TIMI-525671 format. One record per residue (C-alpha): residue number from 1; residue in three letters; x, y, z. Coordinates in steps of 0.2 Angstrom, whole numbers, plus 5000, padded with zeros to 4 digits. Each point is the difference from the previous one (the first is absolute). Example, Ala and Ser with C-alpha at 12.3 -4.5 7.8 and 13.67 -1.06 7.14 Angstrom:
BEGIN
<atom num="1" residu="ala" x="5062" y="4978" z="5039"/>
<atom num="2" residu="ser" x="5006" y="5017" z="4997"/>
END
This chain:
BEGIN
<atom num="1" residu="met" x="4897" y="5100" z="4873"/>
<atom num="2" residu="glu" x="5007" y="4982" z="5002"/>
<atom num="3" residu="asn" x="4988" y="4989" z="5009"/>
<atom num="4" residu="ile" x="5010" y="4992" z="5015"/>
<atom num="5" residu="thr" x="4997" y="4992" z="5017"/>
<atom num="6" residu="ala" x="5010" y="5006" z="5014"/>
<atom num="7" residu="thr" x="5002" y="4985" z="5010"/>
<atom num="8" residu="leu" x="5008" y="5011" z="5015"/>
<atom num="9" residu="leu" x="4993" y="5018" z="5005"/>
<atom num="10" residu="pro" x="5012" y="5011" z="5009"/>
<atom num="11" residu="glu" x="4989" y="5005" z="5015"/>
<atom num="12" residu="gly" x="5003" y="4981" z="5007"/>
<atom num="13" residu="thr" x="5014" y="4988" z="5006"/>
<atom num="14" residu="ser" x="4997" y="4984" z="4989"/>
<atom num="15" residu="thr" x="5009" y="4985" z="5003"/>
<atom num="16" residu="leu" x="5002" y="4997" z="4982"/>
<atom num="17" residu="ser" x="5013" y="5014" z="4998"/>
<atom num="18" residu="pro" x="5013" y="5006" z="5012"/>
<atom num="19" residu="asp" x="4997" y="5017" z="4995"/>
<atom num="20" residu="gly" x="4987" y="5002" z="5012"/>
<atom num="21" residu="thr" x="4985" y="5001" z="4990"/>
<atom num="22" residu="ser" x="4982" y="4992" z="5002"/>
<atom num="23" residu="glu" x="4988" y="4988" z="4990"/>
<atom num="24" residu="asp" x="4988" y="5010" z="4986"/>
<atom num="25" residu="tyr" x="4983" y="4991" z="5006"/>
<atom num="26" residu="gly" x="4990" y="5009" z="4986"/>
<atom num="27" residu="asp" x="4993" y="5016" z="4994"/>
<atom num="28" residu="phe" x="4991" y="5000" z="5016"/>
<atom num="29" residu="glu" x="5013" y="5002" z="5010"/>
<atom num="30" residu="asp" x="5007" y="5012" z="4988"/>
<atom num="31" residu="met" x="4986" y="5012" z="5001"/>
<atom num="32" residu="met" x="4994" y="4997" z="5018"/>
<atom num="33" residu="cys" x="5014" y="4994" z="5011"/>
<atom num="34" residu="asp" x="5012" y="5015" z="5007"/>
<atom num="35" residu="arg" x="5014" y="4991" z="5007"/>
<atom num="36" residu="ala" x="5009" y="5017" z="5006"/>
<atom num="37" residu="ser" x="5002" y="4991" z="5016"/>
<atom num="38" residu="val" x="5010" y="4987" z="4993"/>
<atom num="39" residu="arg" x="5013" y="5010" z="4991"/>
<atom num="40" residu="asp" x="5002" y="5010" z="5016"/>
<atom num="41" residu="phe" x="5004" y="4984" z="5008"/>
<atom num="42" residu="arg" x="5011" y="4993" z="4988"/>
<atom num="43" residu="ala" x="5009" y="5017" z="5001"/>
<atom num="44" residu="gln" x="5002" y="4999" z="5019"/>
<atom num="45" residu="tyr" x="5005" y="4982" z="5001"/>
<atom num="46" residu="glu" x="5010" y="4995" z="4985"/>
<atom num="47" residu="pro" x="5014" y="5012" z="4999"/>
<atom num="48" residu="pro" x="5009" y="4998" z="5017"/>
<atom num="49" residu="leu" x="4996" y="4981" z="5001"/>
<atom num="50" residu="tyr" x="5008" y="4997" z="4982"/>
<atom num="51" residu="trp" x="5016" y="5011" z="5004"/>
<atom num="52" residu="leu" x="5002" y="4991" z="5016"/>
<atom num="53" residu="ile" x="4998" y="4984" z="4990"/>
<atom num="54" residu="thr" x="5013" y="5005" z="4987"/>
<atom num="55" residu="leu" x="5011" y="5006" z="5013"/>
<atom num="56" residu="val" x="5000" y="4984" z="5012"/>
<atom num="57" residu="gly" x="4999" y="4988" z="4985"/>
<atom num="58" residu="gly" x="5014" y="5010" z="4990"/>
<atom num="59" residu="val" x="5012" y="4998" z="5014"/>
<atom num="60" residu="gly" x="4996" y="4982" z="5003"/>
<atom num="61" residu="asn" x="5002" y="4993" z="4984"/>
<atom num="62" residu="leu" x="5014" y="5010" z="4994"/>
<atom num="63" residu="ala" x="5009" y="4992" z="5017"/>
<atom num="64" residu="val" x="4994" y="4982" z="4993"/>
<atom num="65" residu="val" x="5008" y="5003" z="4981"/>
<atom num="66" residu="trp" x="5016" y="5009" z="5009"/>
<atom num="67" residu="ile" x="5001" y="4986" z="5011"/>
<atom num="68" residu="tyr" x="5000" y="4985" z="4986"/>
<atom num="69" residu="leu" x="5010" y="5011" z="4987"/>
<atom num="70" residu="asn" x="5014" y="5003" z="5013"/>
<atom num="71" residu="phe" x="4998" y="4988" z="5012"/>
<atom num="72" residu="arg" x="4994" y="4984" z="4991"/>
<atom num="73" residu="arg" x="5007" y="5002" z="4984"/>
<atom num="74" residu="arg" x="4997" y="4982" z="4995"/>
<atom num="75" residu="leu" x="4983" y="4996" z="5004"/>
<atom num="76" residu="lys" x="5001" y="4983" z="5007"/>
<atom num="77" residu="thr" x="4981" y="4995" z="4998"/>
<atom num="78" residu="met" x="4985" y="5001" z="4988"/>
<atom num="79" residu="thr" x="4991" y="5010" z="5017"/>
<atom num="80" residu="asp" x="5016" y="5012" z="4999"/>
<atom num="81" residu="val" x="4997" y="5005" z="4981"/>
<atom num="82" residu="tyr" x="4980" y="5001" z="5003"/>
<atom num="83" residu="leu" x="5000" y="5012" z="5014"/>
<atom num="84" residu="leu" x="5013" y="5010" z="4992"/>
<atom num="85" residu="asn" x="4988" y="5002" z="4986"/>
<atom num="86" residu="leu" x="4986" y="5002" z="5012"/>
<atom num="87" residu="ala" x="5009" y="5016" z="5008"/>
<atom num="88" residu="val" x="5003" y="5008" z="4983"/>
<atom num="89" residu="ala" x="4982" y="4997" z="4996"/>
<atom num="90" residu="asp" x="4995" y="5009" z="5014"/>
<atom num="91" residu="leu" x="5011" y="5014" z="4998"/>
<atom num="92" residu="leu" x="4992" y="5003" z="4982"/>
<atom num="93" residu="phe" x="4983" y="5001" z="5008"/>
<atom num="94" residu="leu" x="5005" y="5012" z="5013"/>
<atom num="95" residu="val" x="5008" y="5013" z="4988"/>
<atom num="96" residu="thr" x="4981" y="5002" z="4994"/>
<atom num="97" residu="leu" x="4994" y="5003" z="5016"/>
<atom num="98" residu="pro" x="5004" y="5019" z="5001"/>
<atom num="99" residu="leu" x="4992" y="5004" z="4983"/>
<atom num="100" residu="trp" x="4983" y="4991" z="5006"/>
<atom num="101" residu="ala" x="5002" y="5011" z="5016"/>
<atom num="102" residu="ala" x="5002" y="5016" z="4988"/>
<atom num="103" residu="glu" x="4985" y="4995" z="4992"/>
<atom num="104" residu="ala" x="4990" y="4999" z="5013"/>
<atom num="105" residu="thr" x="5003" y="5017" z="5006"/>
<atom num="106" residu="his" x="4999" y="5010" z="4985"/>
<atom num="107" residu="gly" x="4996" y="4988" z="4985"/>
<atom num="108" residu="trp" x="5010" y="4992" z="4986"/>
<atom num="109" residu="thr" x="5015" y="5010" z="4993"/>
<atom num="110" residu="phe" x="5012" y="4990" z="4993"/>
<atom num="111" residu="gly" x="4992" y="4994" z="4983"/>
<atom num="112" residu="ser" x="4993" y="4986" z="4993"/>
<atom num="113" residu="ala" x="5016" y="4990" z="4996"/>
<atom num="114" residu="leu" x="5005" y="5000" z="5019"/>
<atom num="115" residu="cys" x="4983" y="4997" z="5004"/>
<atom num="116" residu="lys" x="5000" y="4983" z="4990"/>
<atom num="117" residu="val" x="5017" y="4996" z="5008"/>
<atom num="118" residu="asn" x="4994" y="5004" z="5019"/>
<atom num="119" residu="ser" x="4986" y="4989" z="4997"/>
<atom num="120" residu="ala" x="5007" y="4985" z="4993"/>
<atom num="121" residu="leu" x="5016" y="5001" z="5013"/>
<atom num="122" residu="tyr" x="4986" y="4995" z="5013"/>
<atom num="123" residu="lys" x="4993" y="4986" z="4991"/>
<atom num="124" residu="val" x="5019" y="4993" z="4996"/>
<atom num="125" residu="asn" x="5006" y="5000" z="5018"/>
<atom num="126" residu="leu" x="4983" y="4993" z="5005"/>
<atom num="127" residu="phe" x="5001" y="4983" z="4989"/>
<atom num="128" residu="ser" x="5020" y="5000" z="5001"/>
<atom num="129" residu="ser" x="4998" y="5001" z="5019"/>
<atom num="130" residu="met" x="4988" y="4985" z="5001"/>
<atom num="131" residu="leu" x="5008" y="4990" z="4986"/>
<atom num="132" residu="leu" x="5018" y="5002" z="5010"/>
<atom num="133" residu="leu" x="4992" y="4995" z="5016"/>
<atom num="134" residu="thr" x="4992" y="4986" z="4990"/>
<atom num="135" residu="phe" x="5016" y="4993" z="4995"/>
<atom num="136" residu="ile" x="5008" y="5003" z="5016"/>
<atom num="137" residu="ser" x="4987" y="4988" z="5008"/>
<atom num="138" residu="val" x="5003" y="4987" z="4986"/>
<atom num="139" residu="asp" x="5019" y="5001" z="5004"/>
<atom num="140" residu="arg" x="4998" y="4998" z="5016"/>
<atom num="141" residu="tyr" x="4989" y="4986" z="4998"/>
<atom num="142" residu="val" x="5013" y="4991" z="4990"/>
<atom num="143" residu="val" x="5014" y="5002" z="5011"/>
<atom num="144" residu="ile" x="4991" y="4995" z="5015"/>
<atom num="145" residu="val" x="4988" y="4986" z="4995"/>
<atom num="146" residu="gln" x="5012" y="4994" z="4986"/>
<atom num="147" residu="thr" x="5016" y="5002" z="5008"/>
<atom num="148" residu="thr" x="5011" y="4986" z="4989"/>
<atom num="149" residu="lys" x="4993" y="5008" z="4983"/>
<atom num="150" residu="ala" x="5004" y="5018" z="5006"/>
<atom num="151" residu="gln" x="5018" y="4995" z="5007"/>
<atom num="152" residu="asn" x="5003" y="4992" z="4982"/>
<atom num="153" residu="ser" x="4994" y="5015" z="4991"/>
<atom num="154" residu="gln" x="5008" y="5015" z="5008"/>
<atom num="155" residu="ala" x="5009" y="5009" z="4985"/>
<atom num="156" residu="ala" x="4985" y="4995" z="4988"/>
<atom num="157" residu="arg" x="4989" y="5008" z="5012"/>
<atom num="158" residu="arg" x="5009" y="5015" z="5002"/>
<atom num="159" residu="arg" x="5001" y="5003" z="4982"/>
<atom num="160" residu="cys" x="4981" y="4996" z="4999"/>
<atom num="161" residu="ser" x="4995" y="5014" z="5011"/>
<atom num="162" residu="arg" x="5009" y="5014" z="4988"/>
<atom num="163" residu="leu" x="4988" y="4992" z="4988"/>
<atom num="164" residu="val" x="4984" y="5000" z="5010"/>
<atom num="165" residu="cys" x="5003" y="5018" z="5004"/>
<atom num="166" residu="val" x="5003" y="5007" z="4982"/>
<atom num="167" residu="gly" x="4982" y="4989" z="4997"/>
<atom num="168" residu="val" x="4992" y="5009" z="5015"/>
<atom num="169" residu="trp" x="5005" y="5015" z="4994"/>
<atom num="170" residu="leu" x="4995" y="4999" z="4983"/>
<atom num="171" residu="leu" x="4984" y="4991" z="5006"/>
<atom num="172" residu="ala" x="4996" y="5017" z="5011"/>
<atom num="173" residu="leu" x="5001" y="5012" z="4987"/>
<atom num="174" residu="leu" x="4989" y="4990" z="4989"/>
<atom num="175" residu="leu" x="4986" y="5001" z="5013"/>
<atom num="176" residu="ala" x="5004" y="5016" z="5003"/>
<atom num="177" residu="leu" x="4998" y="5004" z="4981"/>
<atom num="178" residu="pro" x="4981" y="5006" z="5005"/>
<atom num="179" residu="glu" x="5008" y="5016" z="5008"/>
<atom num="180" residu="phe" x="5011" y="5003" z="4987"/>
<atom num="181" residu="ile" x="4986" y="4999" z="4986"/>
<atom num="182" residu="phe" x="4986" y="5008" z="5010"/>
<atom num="183" residu="ala" x="5006" y="5013" z="5015"/>
<atom num="184" residu="thr" x="4999" y="5017" z="4994"/>
<atom num="185" residu="thr" x="4998" y="5017" z="5007"/>
<atom num="186" residu="thr" x="4980" y="5007" z="5000"/>
<atom num="187" residu="asn" x="4989" y="5010" z="5013"/>
<atom num="188" residu="asn" x="4983" y="4998" z="5002"/>
<atom num="189" residu="gly" x="4994" y="5015" z="4990"/>
<atom num="190" residu="glu" x="4996" y="5011" z="5017"/>
<atom num="191" residu="glu" x="5018" y="5005" z="5007"/>
<atom num="192" residu="lys" x="5015" y="5007" z="4991"/>
<atom num="193" residu="glu" x="5011" y="4986" z="5007"/>
<atom num="194" residu="glu" x="5005" y="4985" z="4991"/>
<atom num="195" residu="tyr" x="5001" y="4982" z="5009"/>
<atom num="196" residu="cys" x="5010" y="4985" z="4993"/>
<atom num="197" residu="arg" x="4986" y="4985" z="4997"/>
<atom num="198" residu="met" x="4996" y="4986" z="4991"/>
<atom num="199" residu="val" x="4990" y="5006" z="4984"/>
<atom num="200" residu="phe" x="4993" y="4986" z="4990"/>
<atom num="201" residu="pro" x="4989" y="5001" z="4983"/>
<atom num="202" residu="ser" x="4981" y="5000" z="5003"/>
<atom num="203" residu="his" x="4998" y="4984" z="4989"/>
<atom num="204" residu="ile" x="5012" y="4989" z="5011"/>
<atom num="205" residu="gly" x="4998" y="5009" z="5016"/>
<atom num="206" residu="asn" x="4992" y="4989" z="5013"/>
<atom num="207" residu="arg" x="5007" y="4984" z="4991"/>
<atom num="208" residu="thr" x="5018" y="5005" z="5002"/>
<atom num="209" residu="lys" x="4998" y="5007" z="5017"/>
<atom num="210" residu="ile" x="4994" y="4984" z="5006"/>
<atom num="211" residu="leu" x="5013" y="4991" z="4991"/>
<atom num="212" residu="val" x="5013" y="5012" z="5007"/>
<atom num="213" residu="leu" x="4994" y="4998" z="5018"/>
<atom num="214" residu="ser" x="4998" y="4980" z="4999"/>
<atom num="215" residu="leu" x="5017" y="4999" z="4993"/>
<atom num="216" residu="gln" x="5008" y="5009" z="5014"/>
<atom num="217" residu="val" x="4990" y="4992" z="5013"/>
<atom num="218" residu="ser" x="5004" y="4982" z="4991"/>
<atom num="219" residu="met" x="5019" y="5000" z="4996"/>
<atom num="220" residu="gly" x="5004" y="5015" z="5013"/>
<atom num="221" residu="phe" x="4993" y="4990" z="5016"/>
<atom num="222" residu="cys" x="4989" y="4986" z="4998"/>
<atom num="223" residu="leu" x="5012" y="4988" z="4990"/>
<atom num="224" residu="pro" x="5016" y="5005" z="5009"/>
<atom num="225" residu="phe" x="4991" y="4999" z="5016"/>
<atom num="226" residu="ile" x="4994" y="4981" z="4997"/>
<atom num="227" residu="ile" x="5017" y="4996" z="4996"/>
<atom num="228" residu="met" x="5010" y="5008" z="5013"/>
<atom num="229" residu="ala" x="4986" y="4992" z="5012"/>
<atom num="230" residu="phe" x="5002" y="4983" z="4992"/>
<atom num="231" residu="cys" x="5020" y="5001" z="5002"/>
<atom num="232" residu="tyr" x="5002" y="5007" z="5019"/>
<atom num="233" residu="ser" x="4985" y="4988" z="5006"/>
<atom num="234" residu="ile" x="5012" y="4987" z="4995"/>
<atom num="235" residu="ile" x="5016" y="5007" z="5006"/>
<atom num="236" residu="val" x="4993" y="5003" z="5017"/>
<atom num="237" residu="ala" x="4994" y="4986" z="5003"/>
<atom num="238" residu="lys" x="5017" y="4992" z="4995"/>
<atom num="239" residu="leu" x="5008" y="5013" z="5011"/>
<atom num="240" residu="leu" x="4988" y="4995" z="5015"/>
<atom num="241" residu="arg" x="5007" y="4981" z="4999"/>
<atom num="242" residu="thr" x="5018" y="5007" z="5003"/>
<atom num="243" residu="arg" x="5007" y="5005" z="5017"/>
<atom num="244" residu="asn" x="5012" y="5013" z="4993"/>
<atom num="245" residu="phe" x="4994" y="5016" z="5006"/>
<atom num="246" residu="gln" x="5012" y="5010" z="4989"/>
<atom num="247" residu="lys" x="4989" y="4994" z="4986"/>
<atom num="248" residu="his" x="4983" y="5007" z="5007"/>
<atom num="249" residu="lys" x="5009" y="5017" z="5005"/>
<atom num="250" residu="ala" x="5007" y="5001" z="4980"/>
<atom num="251" residu="met" x="4983" y="4996" z="4994"/>
<atom num="252" residu="arg" x="4990" y="5016" z="5008"/>
<atom num="253" residu="val" x="5011" y="5011" z="4987"/>
<atom num="254" residu="ile" x="4991" y="4993" z="4986"/>
<atom num="255" residu="leu" x="4986" y="4998" z="5008"/>
<atom num="256" residu="ala" x="4998" y="5017" z="5008"/>
<atom num="257" residu="val" x="5004" y="5008" z="4982"/>
<atom num="258" residu="val" x="4984" y="4990" z="4991"/>
<atom num="259" residu="val" x="4989" y="5002" z="5013"/>
<atom num="260" residu="ala" x="5004" y="5019" z="5001"/>
<atom num="261" residu="phe" x="4996" y="5001" z="4982"/>
<atom num="262" residu="val" x="4986" y="4989" z="5000"/>
<atom num="263" residu="leu" x="4990" y="5011" z="5016"/>
<atom num="264" residu="ser" x="5004" y="5016" z="4990"/>
<atom num="265" residu="gln" x="4993" y="4992" z="4984"/>
<atom num="266" residu="leu" x="4986" y="4992" z="5005"/>
<atom num="267" residu="pro" x="4988" y="5014" z="5004"/>
<atom num="268" residu="tyr" x="5005" y="5008" z="4983"/>
<atom num="269" residu="asn" x="4997" y="4984" z="4990"/>
<atom num="270" residu="gly" x="4983" y="5001" z="5009"/>
<atom num="271" residu="met" x="4997" y="5017" z="4994"/>
<atom num="272" residu="leu" x="5004" y="4995" z="4983"/>
<atom num="273" residu="val" x="4988" y="4986" z="5000"/>
<atom num="274" residu="met" x="4986" y="5013" z="5005"/>
<atom num="275" residu="glu" x="5006" y="5013" z="4987"/>
<atom num="276" residu="ala" x="4998" y="4984" z="4987"/>
<atom num="277" residu="thr" x="4982" y="4997" z="5006"/>
<atom num="278" residu="gln" x="4997" y="5019" z="4998"/>
<atom num="279" residu="ala" x="5006" y="5000" z="4983"/>
<atom num="280" residu="ser" x="4989" y="4986" z="4994"/>
<atom num="281" residu="asn" x="4983" y="5002" z="5009"/>
<atom num="282" residu="met" x="5001" y="5019" z="5007"/>
<atom num="283" residu="thr" x="4996" y="4995" z="5018"/>
<atom num="284" residu="ile" x="5003" y="5015" z="5008"/>
<atom num="285" residu="leu" x="4991" y="5016" z="4996"/>
<atom num="286" residu="asp" x="4998" y="5008" z="5017"/>
<atom num="287" residu="cys" x="5011" y="5016" z="5000"/>
<atom num="288" residu="glu" x="5004" y="4998" z="5018"/>
<atom num="289" residu="lys" x="5004" y="4984" z="4999"/>
<atom num="290" residu="ile" x="5011" y="5003" z="4985"/>
<atom num="291" residu="lys" x="5011" y="5012" z="5010"/>
<atom num="292" residu="arg" x="5001" y="4987" z="5013"/>
<atom num="293" residu="ala" x="5007" y="4990" z="4989"/>
<atom num="294" residu="asp" x="5012" y="5012" z="4992"/>
<atom num="295" residu="val" x="5007" y="5004" z="5018"/>
<atom num="296" residu="val" x="5002" y="4983" z="5005"/>
<atom num="297" residu="gly" x="5008" y="4996" z="4984"/>
<atom num="298" residu="gln" x="5012" y="5012" z="5003"/>
<atom num="299" residu="val" x="5004" y="4993" z="5017"/>
<atom num="300" residu="leu" x="5001" y="4982" z="4994"/>
<atom num="301" residu="lys" x="5012" y="5005" z="4984"/>
<atom num="302" residu="ser" x="5013" y="5009" z="5012"/>
<atom num="303" residu="leu" x="5000" y="4985" z="5011"/>
<atom num="304" residu="ala" x="5005" y="4990" z="4985"/>
<atom num="305" residu="tyr" x="5012" y="5015" z="4995"/>
<atom num="306" residu="met" x="5010" y="4997" z="5017"/>
<atom num="307" residu="his" x="5007" y="4983" z="4995"/>
<atom num="308" residu="ala" x="5012" y="5009" z="4989"/>
<atom num="309" residu="cys" x="5009" y="5004" z="5018"/>
<atom num="310" residu="leu" x="4995" y="4986" z="5011"/>
<atom num="311" residu="asn" x="5012" y="4987" z="4991"/>
<atom num="312" residu="pro" x="5018" y="5008" z="5006"/>
<atom num="313" residu="phe" x="4996" y="5000" z="5017"/>
<atom num="314" residu="leu" x="4992" y="4984" z="5001"/>
<atom num="315" residu="tyr" x="5019" y="4994" z="4994"/>
<atom num="316" residu="val" x="5008" y="5010" z="5014"/>
<atom num="317" residu="phe" x="4989" y="4995" z="5016"/>
<atom num="318" residu="val" x="4998" y="4981" z="4993"/>
<atom num="319" residu="gly" x="5014" y="4996" z="4989"/>
<atom num="320" residu="val" x="5017" y="4995" z="5008"/>
<atom num="321" residu="arg" x="5011" y="5002" z="4985"/>
<atom num="322" residu="phe" x="4991" y="5015" z="4996"/>
<atom num="323" residu="his" x="5001" y="5008" z="5017"/>
<atom num="324" residu="arg" x="5019" y="4996" z="4999"/>
<atom num="325" residu="asp" x="5003" y="5009" z="4984"/>
<atom num="326" residu="val" x="4990" y="5015" z="5007"/>
<atom num="327" residu="met" x="5009" y="5004" z="5014"/>
<atom num="328" residu="his" x="5017" y="4996" z="4992"/>
<atom num="329" residu="met" x="4994" y="5013" z="4986"/>
<atom num="330" residu="leu" x="4996" y="5014" z="5014"/>
<atom num="331" residu="arg" x="5018" y="4995" z="5008"/>
<atom num="332" residu="cys" x="5008" y="5004" z="4983"/>
<atom num="333" residu="cys" x="4989" y="5017" z="4998"/>
<atom num="334" residu="gly" x="5007" y="5004" z="5017"/>
<atom num="335" residu="gly" x="5018" y="4998" z="4993"/>
<atom num="336" residu="his" x="5003" y="4983" z="5012"/>
<atom num="337" residu="cys" x="5000" y="4988" z="4986"/>
<atom num="338" residu="gln" x="5013" y="4987" z="5001"/>
<atom num="339" residu="thr" x="5000" y="4992" z="4983"/>
<atom num="340" residu="pro" x="5001" y="5006" z="4982"/>
<atom num="341" residu="thr" x="4984" y="5005" z="4993"/>
<atom num="342" residu="gly" x="4990" y="4985" z="4992"/>
<atom num="343" residu="lys" x="5006" y="4988" z="5011"/>
<atom num="344" residu="ile" x="4990" y="4994" z="5015"/>
<atom num="345" residu="pro" x="5012" y="4999" z="5016"/>
<atom num="346" residu="leu" x="4997" y="4981" z="5004"/>
<atom num="347" residu="lys" x="5019" y="4996" z="5001"/>
<atom num="348" residu="ala" x="5001" y="5005" z="5017"/>
<atom num="349" residu="arg" x="4986" y="4988" z="5004"/>
<atom num="350" residu="ser" x="5001" y="4982" z="5003"/>
<atom num="351" residu="thr" x="4992" y="4988" z="4987"/>
<atom num="352" residu="gln" x="4989" y="4992" z="5014"/>
<atom num="353" residu="ser" x="4994" y="5017" z="5004"/>
<atom num="354" residu="ser" x="4997" y="5007" z="4982"/>
<atom num="355" residu="thr" x="4990" y="4984" z="4997"/>
<atom num="356" residu="arg" x="4991" y="5004" z="5015"/>
<atom num="357" residu="ala" x="4995" y="5016" z="4994"/>
<atom num="358" residu="thr" x="4996" y="4994" z="4983"/>
<atom num="359" residu="val" x="4987" y="4990" z="5003"/>
<atom num="360" residu="met" x="4996" y="4992" z="4983"/>
<atom num="361" residu="ser" x="5007" y="5001" z="4983"/>
<atom num="362" residu="asp" x="4999" y="4992" z="4984"/>
<atom num="363" residu="ser" x="5014" y="4989" z="5004"/>
<atom num="364" residu="glu" x="4995" y="4994" z="5017"/>
<atom num="365" residu="thr" x="4983" y="4995" z="5005"/>
<atom num="366" residu="ser" x="5003" y="5009" z="5015"/>
<atom num="367" residu="gln" x="5001" y="5017" z="4991"/>
<atom num="368" residu="ala" x="4987" y="4998" z="4989"/>
<atom num="369" residu="leu" x="4990" y="5016" z="5008"/>
<atom num="370" residu="ser" x="5013" y="5012" z="5005"/>
<atom num="371" residu="leu" x="4999" y="5018" z="4991"/>
END
């Protein structure tokens, strides 16, 4: 039999992988720690929550994509391009959740190839989302803080945004390579069900696990958070010196998106740091503590997943332009659309009212934050 080290076990609920499995803390745990209660918790807790996230997030993100493709065919700002890509990334992630929900109930029955794809899609979504939010903050910094430079380079910046998105997707795929390589189906030798989890060869097991965890925490959270914190702190300082209330109102859109993502991911990344510590020096050996860590990890992982369905609703309730487009979409669905599909009914409005609704755009400093 090939000598391998399974970094994740089917009994638990790892924060390392989206399959809901837990860390292998050593032979002691395999032989003496019965985590049937954790498996039962997962089977009861995970499927309904994941299906709820899938349905709510699917409707919301599909609405985002539909509005951008039909009502805003010409993406006018770099942020428009980034937000469209963010919605696509969330949709790709959401299609994986029903498979994890099915695995929680009766094990993984979809084969090793789909196991690799499903595991990697979560990482692609994680890295691409954080990178896109980072570039949104940089773009807003340029538009608001370096207004003259932004106005003189609108066309070049729009072209640049498309290249940035291509780079983001390629980098996210590169960072998800460990899942493509090491994710596979296996079991713990005690049950017939197979589970999708990361399995490393024994000679590189702990070192690779620590590297994967460190890469996820640094590139998927710490570095983007530092850049976003820097950009938005300067933006807020500049806005506080202005008297235009609409600027402050529009600022809530991007800030709300970023804050929601950070709050959902910060506890998750804290668990990843604990897992890296555990992998390096085996700090937890008590079975009850291991099971409690599994349950906490399951809850925090689910919290992290919820970001995929939050963003569209943040746009609707906070964003002026997005709220207007959603209302127009609903009127069209109800048969009361007054303009051809693909055009926003702004001609009936005066230029002055349109300018008020669209708080900021790349062509005018007073419109830099509108979504």
